[in-house]
N, C-alpha and C positions, 0 to 999 in steps of 0.2 A: 426550510429545508430539515427535514430528517435524516440524523445520522446514526448509521447502523455498525454493528461488529459481528464478522462471522466468528465462528470457535476458534477456526485456525488463527485469526489474528489475535484473538485476546490470549491465546495460548503464546503467541509468540512474543506478543508486547509485555506479559506477565516476565518471560525469560530474560528482558532486557536489564542488565547492569544500568545502576542508577547514572553512571557518567551519561549514557546514551539518552536517558529518558526525556531531557530538554530538548536535544536535538530532534529526536523523534517527535516530540509534540510540537515543536515548532513547524515541522515539515506538515503534519497533519493539519496543523491550523491553516499553513500556506494553500492546502488542497480545498480543506471546507470554503475557504475564502474564496477561491477561484477554480472550481472541480475542472476545468477544462485543460488545466497547467500541465495534468499528465500526457504521456505519448499513448495514442489509441493504438493499441494492435491490430495485427491483420492474421489473416487466416482463421484456425480453430479459436482463436480468443480474441476474436474482433468484437466481442462485448467486453472487454476488459481495456483498462487505463491504467497505466502505472507512471508513477512519480518517482525519480531518482534523485538521491543527493547522497553528499558525502560527509562521512565524520571519520576523522583522523586517518585519512587515506583509504578508507573503506568504503565502496559505495553499497548504499541500502536503497532497497526498491519498497515500493509501497504500492500494491495491488488495491485496488479500486474499482466499484462500478458505479454508474450513476443512472438511474430510471427515473426519468422527471423531477420530483422533488425528494426523491431518496438517494442518499448516498451510502454506499454500504463498502467498508473497508474489509478486504479479502484475507490479504495476508501481508507481512511484514519480512523482510529478511534480506541476505546478502544476494548475489546473482546466482552463485551455485545451486542447481537444480531447482532454481525457484520458478520457471516456466514449465518445467516438467511436472512438478508435482499441482500446479495451477490446471493445467490441461486434463490431468486425470479426474478431476471434480466435474 
């Protein structure tokens, strides 16, 4: 499996504080190990899957797309405006 990162994901990942990096890295590894773990969206985001996890009482979402053997991480962040920003692209 080939893993890719979008520019939006790279930017969000780079802005993370050090204390969140280990939790995010664990969640990313979980998605890589089992890409079907994320919730498949419907409607105009039907091509998208989202894996949700909590870090110190805050829910963090990881958006990704699975195309055959390609896994592309698209975005990372809190729920606020998350889907709206993804649907614009």
